[in-house]
Phi, psi and omega in degrees: 000145180300148178279138177248130180261123181241128176257105174299150183302129178082003182256140179275332185261128180284161175255115179274121183244146174251128184061018179073004185232321190257133181285133172278095191301313184292318179293319179298314179298320179296314183296320178296314181293320181299325183275316188263327183222062186299327184284352173283345175273312179209139188302324184260015180286130183269154177294161178235155174280170178295327178294317178294322179298324178299315179293322176300317181300314181290324178297314181290325175300313180299319180292311182293323176297321180294319177298315181297320180298328180265011175072028180247125176280131189301327175294335182266001183290133176268145183298309185287317186280333187237299188299308182297321181291322178295313181295321179296320179293323182279324189230019183301329181265001179277175179291153177304326180296316178297316178301313183294323178297315178298316181296321178297318181294323177292318177300317178301319179297316180288329173297321177296315179301319180295320178295332180276001178083014179281131179282118181237151183270331188294131172242109183281152176301163186294152170245123182238146179275126181239164174251133175251109181278132184269152177288119182262002183297332183257007181254103185282356175252020184297333181291342178263356184252109183265005179231086185262034179216161173239147176264146178210162179263127176263120181261117183289351176275354183274155172278157180288134177241158178261145179272123182263116183248013172206173182246029187305318182285352183254005184250133179248161178278168178292330175295317178297320178297320178299317178293323178296315181300315180297318181295317179293323179297327178287336177280306176190131184303331182298325180288325178293317180292321176300319178299319179294319179297318179297320181295322187267337182254345181067020179284150172287161186298321179295324179293321178294320180296336179272359179294126183269170172291310180233315187210155171212195185301324188259347183233119184291320181199130175239120182285151171286169187305313182303316179292319178301317181293320179297328180286348177070025180273159175253349176198164172232158182262132179240126174272135184233136171257106192247207185309131181073022181056041182261128182261128176210165186249136177229154174271142170244123189270166191304318183300317180295314183295322179294316183291325175301318182287310187285327184269339185230304187295307185298313183275337191234335195296313188297319178295320180290326179295323177296317177296322178299313184283323187266341182240301187297313185293345178272354178286147182293334181257018181295131179203150175262356182281152174209170180094172183251015177264169184230171177058228186287346181275354185285138182266158182220144162291145183291151175297324174277071193295140177251305188271116180227143177281177181296339179264003178088011179276138176293137182280127179240161186307318182296332179288322177295316179298321178295320179296320178297319178295321180294334177294337173059042179244005180070026181243130176251160189305321186293341178296333180291329176296313179292320180295314180300317180295319180295314179293325178298313179294320179297316180293325176298317180296320178296317182299324184255018175055041175265123181293152180305320183291339180253028183299341178296340180294346179276040187295322180293322178294328178299322178296320176296316180296325178300313177293325180298325184262353179075027179281136175283326186245127180298335180298327176297319180289327180296341179300335181289329176293321179290328177298314179298318179297320180293321178297314180298316180296322180296324178289334181281333188305315182301337184271349187236007177297126183304123176202217178298127186300319181296320179296319179298316179302316182294317180298311182293323179298317179291324184285320185266345177076023176206163181281115181240021183300323180295315179297320180291325177298316179295322180298312184285338178266001179056034182258092179295327182298323182292333176286318183293331181288339185277000000 
């Protein structure tokens, strides 16, 4: 019979039941241990949030239900004949990352069974410790760093994945952003203003939804634009509880704060707040909570609510995502975070006359950007420098595709704004000496 997952009120760990009556002892024991004592399963096992535990629970339920459906008892399941085939059937068309995550969780479950003395048939492929050497070209302190690698475990049961070192596919142009703003504005102005806030603050969609009118758990008081302007400030500090329940502080600058007030609060907020209090809160399913996590990991719209739809409903992340899909432009909310960061770095380089090819020179600004985005690893932030380089290189390609030499000279001259016929002559004749002589 299929496993049923029940979350008792206030509990982070679900209770797995069979036939609604009988406890699945091994799955229950694993979930409790995985959440409270992960290192008793494996020395290097990291803790998980309640949201991740929920996904682990559903992944293992799907796997165990599939084995039961095929008449295979999980201690007797063979890796090649059963486990691998079940995961392939369930996730064969999914991304390698999704496949690997499911396989890792199943391996963790069997590691737990082995630690409990359960005799199991499955022998998983080897796990080996590897070194991942980092690119030091953009690290100007590399001469002081004698450990330019990270160790990681390579699981031979995993599918091959590609390493993504830029956000090129996640960045949109300002023209695309303009079309997105217009499309969202036609759906509801609140989504257009939220998009602008995401673009300018680099906040994730859940973080923006938690932005209050005046105060929330982490911010004692945020002034509205008129008061903010009277104080003569150029920015205010906002505390954010973000991904992984991590708390960090970001600045919100005057332009963003002014536009929130003039485009949304002043013309629309008071009418929407009345609908929220007199209509929405009287609904039986009214809630400020959102997300699929439980207990302390669950996110909430603030009681001092800011973002409301035309019908008085509090705006939640899934509603923003739905509005983006309705815009039908192939843009999802998280792309604005990558786009905003890329344009921010690009504009910084322009302001300080840093050439695109030397964007790595903006290393100090990268550290500021790292804190702005809440990244733990500066290498994640460095991907934006590579994104700018890739965009620049992509724009250059149409001008340098090998064809008629004269046409190439004309294209490049127009593109670069100078006569480069001599350099191109040297390039095509492979004469390095002729370049050095100039």
